[in-house]
C-alpha positions as CSV (number, residue, x, y, z in Angstrom):
1,V,16.6,139.0,-114.5
2,I,16.4,136.0,-116.7
3,D,18.1,133.5,-118.6
4,S,18.1,133.8,-122.1
5,Y,20.0,132.9,-125.6
6,F,22.0,136.0,-125.0
7,G,23.0,134.4,-121.4
8,K,21.8,136.4,-118.0
9,T,19.4,139.1,-119.4
10,L,17.6,142.1,-117.8
11,V,14.3,142.8,-118.5
12,T,12.3,146.0,-117.5
13,D,8.7,146.5,-119.0
14,G,8.8,143.4,-121.3
15,K,12.2,144.8,-122.9
16,T,15.6,143.7,-123.1
17,Q,17.9,145.9,-121.7
18,S,21.1,144.2,-121.2
19,T,22.1,140.8,-121.8
20,A,25.9,139.0,-120.4
21,H,26.8,138.4,-124.4
22,D,26.7,141.5,-125.7
23,E,26.1,144.4,-122.9
24,F,29.9,145.4,-123.6
25,V,29.2,146.1,-127.0
26,Y,26.8,148.9,-125.7
27,H,28.7,150.2,-122.8
28,E,32.1,150.5,-124.4
29,S,30.2,152.4,-127.2
30,L,28.8,154.8,-125.1
31,V,31.5,155.5,-123.0
32,H,34.9,155.5,-124.3
33,P,34.2,157.5,-127.5
34,P,33.1,160.9,-125.2
35,L,35.9,160.6,-122.4
36,F,38.7,160.3,-125.2
37,W,37.5,163.2,-127.0
38,S,37.4,165.2,-123.6
39,A,40.9,164.2,-123.2
40,L,41.9,165.4,-126.6
41,L,39.8,168.6,-126.3
42,S,41.7,169.4,-123.1
43,G,45.2,168.7,-124.9
44,T,46.8,170.5,-127.4
45,T,47.4,170.0,-131.1
46,E,50.8,170.7,-132.8
47,S,52.0,171.9,-136.1
48,D,51.8,168.8,-138.2
49,G,47.8,168.3,-136.7
50,T,49.2,165.6,-134.0
51,R,46.9,165.6,-130.9
52,I,48.6,165.5,-127.3
53,P,46.0,164.9,-124.5
54,G,45.5,166.6,-121.7
55,S,44.6,165.3,-118.1
56,A,40.8,165.4,-118.4
57,P,38.3,163.8,-118.3
58,K,38.1,164.1,-114.5
59,S,34.3,164.3,-113.7
60,V,31.9,162.5,-115.0
61,F,28.0,162.4,-114.8
62,I,25.8,159.8,-115.4
63,G,22.3,160.2,-115.3
64,G,20.7,156.5,-115.1
65,G,22.6,153.9,-115.8
66,G,21.0,151.2,-113.1
67,E,22.9,148.2,-114.3
68,L,26.3,149.6,-113.2
69,A,27.8,149.1,-116.4
70,T,28.4,152.4,-117.5
71,A,30.0,153.4,-114.8
72,R,32.6,150.4,-114.7
73,E,33.5,151.3,-118.0
74,V,34.0,155.3,-116.9
75,L,36.1,153.7,-113.9
76,K,38.2,152.0,-116.2
77,H,39.4,155.5,-117.1
78,N,43.0,156.4,-114.9
79,S,42.4,160.1,-115.3
80,I,38.7,159.9,-113.2
81,E,38.9,161.4,-110.0
82,R,35.1,161.9,-109.3
83,L,31.6,160.1,-110.6
84,V,28.4,161.0,-110.0
85,M,25.4,158.6,-110.8
86,V,22.1,159.4,-110.4
87,D,19.5,156.8,-111.0
88,I,15.7,157.1,-110.3
89,D,15.0,153.4,-110.1
90,P,16.3,152.3,-106.4
91,K,14.6,148.5,-107.4
92,V,16.8,148.4,-110.6
93,L,19.7,149.2,-108.7
94,E,19.4,146.5,-106.0
95,V,18.6,143.6,-108.4
96,C,21.5,144.3,-110.4
97,K,24.1,145.0,-107.6
98,R,22.6,141.5,-106.0
99,Y,22.3,139.4,-108.9
100,M,24.2,141.2,-111.9
101,P,27.6,141.9,-110.1
102,E,29.3,141.4,-113.7
103,W,27.9,144.8,-114.8
104,G,29.9,146.3,-112.2
105,G,27.9,145.1,-109.0
106,E,29.3,146.4,-105.4
107,A,32.7,146.7,-106.5
108,V,31.8,149.6,-108.7
109,A,28.4,151.1,-106.3
110,S,30.9,151.0,-103.4
111,H,34.1,152.2,-105.7
112,P,35.7,155.3,-103.5
113,K,35.4,157.7,-106.6
114,M,31.7,156.7,-107.3
115,E,29.1,158.7,-105.5
116,L,25.8,156.7,-105.9
117,I,22.9,159.0,-105.7
118,V,19.1,157.2,-105.8
119,G,16.8,160.5,-107.4
120,D,16.0,162.2,-110.4
121,A,18.8,163.0,-112.9
122,H,16.9,166.1,-114.4
123,K,16.6,167.6,-110.9
124,Y,20.2,167.1,-110.3
125,L,21.5,168.5,-113.3
126,M,19.3,171.7,-112.9
127,E,20.3,172.4,-109.5
128,T,23.9,171.6,-109.1
129,E,26.6,174.2,-109.2
130,E,29.3,171.7,-110.2
131,K,31.2,171.0,-113.5
132,F,31.9,167.7,-115.7
133,D,33.9,167.2,-117.8
134,V,31.6,164.7,-119.4
135,I,27.8,164.1,-119.1
136,I,26.4,160.2,-120.1
137,M,22.7,160.0,-120.4
138,D,22.1,156.2,-120.2
139,I,18.2,156.4,-119.3
140,S,15.0,155.2,-120.6
141,D,13.7,155.9,-124.1
142,P,11.6,158.8,-124.5
143,I,8.0,157.2,-124.4
144,E,4.8,158.9,-123.2
145,A,4.2,156.8,-120.1
146,G,7.8,156.9,-119.0
147,P,9.6,159.8,-117.0
148,G,12.5,160.0,-119.5
149,I,11.1,162.5,-121.7
150,A,12.5,165.6,-119.8
151,L,15.8,164.5,-120.3
152,Y,15.5,164.7,-124.1
153,T,14.3,168.1,-124.8
154,Q,16.1,171.5,-125.9
155,E,15.8,173.0,-122.5
156,F,17.4,170.0,-120.8
157,Y,20.0,170.3,-123.2
158,Q,20.8,173.5,-122.7
159,R,21.2,173.1,-118.8
160,T,23.6,170.3,-119.6
161,S,25.7,172.6,-121.9
162,E,25.6,175.0,-118.9
163,V,26.9,172.2,-116.5
164,L,29.9,171.1,-119.1
165,S,33.5,172.3,-118.6
166,K,35.2,174.3,-120.8
167,P,36.6,173.9,-123.5
168,N,36.7,169.8,-123.0
169,G,33.1,169.3,-122.2
170,V,31.6,166.4,-124.1
171,F,27.7,165.3,-124.0
172,V,26.6,161.9,-125.1
173,T,23.1,160.0,-124.7
174,Q,22.0,157.0,-125.9
175,A,19.1,157.5,-129.0
176,G,17.3,154.5,-129.6
177,S,17.0,152.7,-132.8
178,A,19.2,153.6,-135.6
179,D,18.2,150.7,-138.1
180,F,17.2,152.5,-141.5
181,I,13.3,152.6,-141.2
182,P,11.5,154.4,-143.7
183,H,9.9,156.3,-140.8
184,P,6.8,158.8,-141.6
185,H,8.8,161.9,-140.2
186,A,11.7,161.2,-142.6
187,F,9.9,161.5,-145.8
188,P,7.1,164.2,-144.9
189,E,5.1,163.4,-148.3
190,D,4.3,160.2,-146.9
191,D,3.4,161.2,-143.2
192,D,0.7,159.0,-141.8
193,D,-0.7,160.7,-138.6
194,D,-2.4,157.6,-137.3
195,N,1.4,155.8,-137.1
196,K,2.2,157.0,-133.5
197,E,5.5,155.0,-133.1
198,S,8.1,157.5,-134.0
199,W,11.9,157.5,-134.7
200,C,14.1,159.2,-132.1
201,F,17.8,158.9,-133.3
202,S,17.1,162.3,-135.7
203,P,15.1,164.5,-133.0
204,I,17.7,163.7,-130.8
205,L,20.3,164.6,-132.8
206,N,18.4,167.8,-134.4
207,T,17.5,169.0,-130.7
208,L,21.2,168.8,-129.2
209,A,22.5,170.6,-132.5
210,T,20.1,173.9,-131.5
211,V,22.4,174.2,-128.3
212,F,25.8,172.6,-129.2
213,D,28.2,173.6,-131.9
214,H,28.8,170.3,-132.7
215,S,26.0,167.0,-132.4
216,I,27.9,164.2,-134.1
217,P,25.2,160.8,-134.2
218,Y,27.1,157.4,-134.3
219,T,25.8,153.7,-134.0
220,V,26.8,150.2,-133.2
221,P,24.8,146.8,-134.0
222,V,23.8,145.2,-130.6
223,P,22.6,141.8,-131.7
224,S,20.5,141.3,-128.4
225,F,18.3,144.5,-129.5
226,G,18.3,143.1,-132.7
227,E,19.2,146.3,-134.6
228,C,21.7,148.9,-134.4
229,W,21.5,151.3,-131.6
230,G,22.5,155.3,-131.8
231,F,24.0,157.4,-129.7
232,V,24.5,161.5,-130.2
233,M,27.8,163.3,-128.7
234,A,27.4,167.1,-128.7
235,F,30.6,169.2,-127.7
236,N,31.4,173.0,-128.6
237,G,34.5,174.1,-130.5
238,D,35.7,174.7,-133.9
239,A,34.1,173.8,-137.0
240,K,36.9,171.3,-138.2
241,E,36.5,169.7,-134.7
242,A,33.6,167.5,-135.6
243,R,35.4,166.1,-138.5
244,A,38.2,165.1,-136.5
245,L,36.6,163.4,-133.9
246,A,35.3,160.7,-136.8
247,D,38.5,160.8,-138.6
248,L,40.6,160.3,-135.5
249,P,43.8,158.1,-136.9
250,Y,43.4,154.5,-135.3
251,E,46.8,154.8,-133.3
252,V,45.5,157.8,-131.2
253,I,42.7,155.8,-130.2
254,D,44.8,153.0,-129.4
255,N,47.6,154.9,-127.6
256,L,44.7,156.3,-125.3
257,I,43.4,153.2,-124.6
258,E,47.0,151.7,-123.4
259,E,48.0,154.6,-121.3
260,R,44.6,155.3,-119.9
261,I,42.5,152.2,-119.5
262,E,42.4,149.7,-116.5
263,A,39.7,147.1,-115.2
264,V,37.9,147.5,-112.3
265,P,39.1,144.8,-109.4
266,G,36.3,143.3,-107.9
267,V,34.3,142.9,-111.1
268,P,33.7,139.2,-112.5
269,D,33.5,138.3,-115.9
270,H,30.5,137.2,-117.9
271,K,30.1,133.0,-117.9
272,Y,29.6,133.1,-122.0
273,R,28.4,130.3,-123.7
274,S,30.5,131.2,-126.7
275,K,33.8,129.6,-127.0
276,G,37.2,131.0,-127.4
277,V,36.1,133.9,-125.2
278,K,38.5,134.9,-123.0
279,F,37.6,135.8,-119.4
280,L,39.1,139.1,-117.4
281,T,40.2,138.7,-114.2
282,G,40.1,142.6,-113.4
283,K,44.0,143.2,-113.6
284,E,43.8,143.8,-116.9
285,K,45.1,147.1,-118.5
286,G,44.9,149.0,-122.0
287,S,43.7,146.9,-124.8
288,E,43.1,143.9,-122.7
289,A,40.7,145.6,-120.5
290,L,38.1,146.5,-123.5
291,K,36.4,143.6,-125.3
292,H,34.9,145.5,-128.3
293,Y,36.3,149.4,-128.8
294,D,39.5,150.4,-130.1
295,G,40.8,152.7,-132.9
296,V,39.5,150.5,-135.6
297,T,36.0,150.1,-133.8
298,H,35.9,154.1,-133.3
299,R,35.9,154.4,-137.0
300,G,33.4,152.0,-137.6
301,L,30.8,153.7,-135.3
302,F,30.8,156.9,-137.0
303,S,30.8,155.8,-140.3
304,L,26.8,155.7,-140.9
305,S,25.1,154.1,-143.9
306,K,23.7,156.3,-146.7
307,S,20.8,155.3,-146.7
308,L,20.4,155.7,-142.7
309,R,22.0,159.3,-143.4
310,I,19.3,159.6,-146.1
311,A,16.4,159.1,-143.6
312,M,17.9,161.2,-140.9
313,K,18.6,164.1,-143.3
314,G,14.6,163.9,-143.9
315,D,13.5,164.0,-140.5
316,K,13.5,167.9,-139.3
317,R,11.8,167.6,-135.7
318,I,12.9,169.0,-132.6
319,M,12.6,167.6,-129.0
320,T,10.8,170.4,-126.7
321,V,9.0,170.8,-123.5
322,D,5.9,171.9,-125.1
323,N,6.6,169.7,-128.4
324,P,7.9,166.2,-127.2
325,V,8.7,163.4,-129.4
326,F,7.7,160.2,-128.1
327,M,9.2,157.0,-129.5
328,Y,5.6,155.0,-128.6
């Protein structure tokens, strides 16, 4: 944990993982779209198309998420009854609890709805008999030297589809850089076998599409990463549901926020260097408890640029145990 231009910063293996100034951008974008979509999938749709949310999500699984901020955002949903988080690195958990309480700290780690397990998320999901309304994978990138690749394969995604509740189960994963870069695999005619560094956003999307009825990409600019970051949501259901997710009226999301979101007590706010930033007290409800995500932001997350969509369309790779795709 170091101090940087972006404030308190978590760095692992030389790479910035999270900073005080913008961690909420990443974590709110990762968590709230899938949880609200699970709520809507569990509800009903009236004749005029109005969606009435159901009681879900009640149970959530997080793979990774050692900073505890992903869990913090999940626990803001008053529908949650059980949260299981499995992270493989006890050192990261201890460092984050001790030195980064603003991300969640002990207030989240010891929350009565939270079961925090030091272990292998892949093994846990392969063996569990429990069902979850939402599965969130906040894990390390699929690199050749790391353990994360097993959590990005077709075989693993098939298992997650079996563990999700029906009909409201939603899966989401972080998916790496989503900047438009003309990666060789997006343009096969220009392929260069010597270029080992790879873009995994499209392969993750493609792989989830082989398992789920719908796999939906979305992105958000994260200043401390210096690029847009990608996420992919996946779920089963009617074809019309895929477009409905991106086209949700602003007021649907905003109403859900007002009805369901409450700050987690005991989590101190970041000490921002930026002027005019409102400090949270842990008592906020509704939109006051979020800094980034709302109905307008939701629409923006799912509006990918033309250049990015073209690049993604040209990449047909699928990630399997026998044919993994590494970021580097």
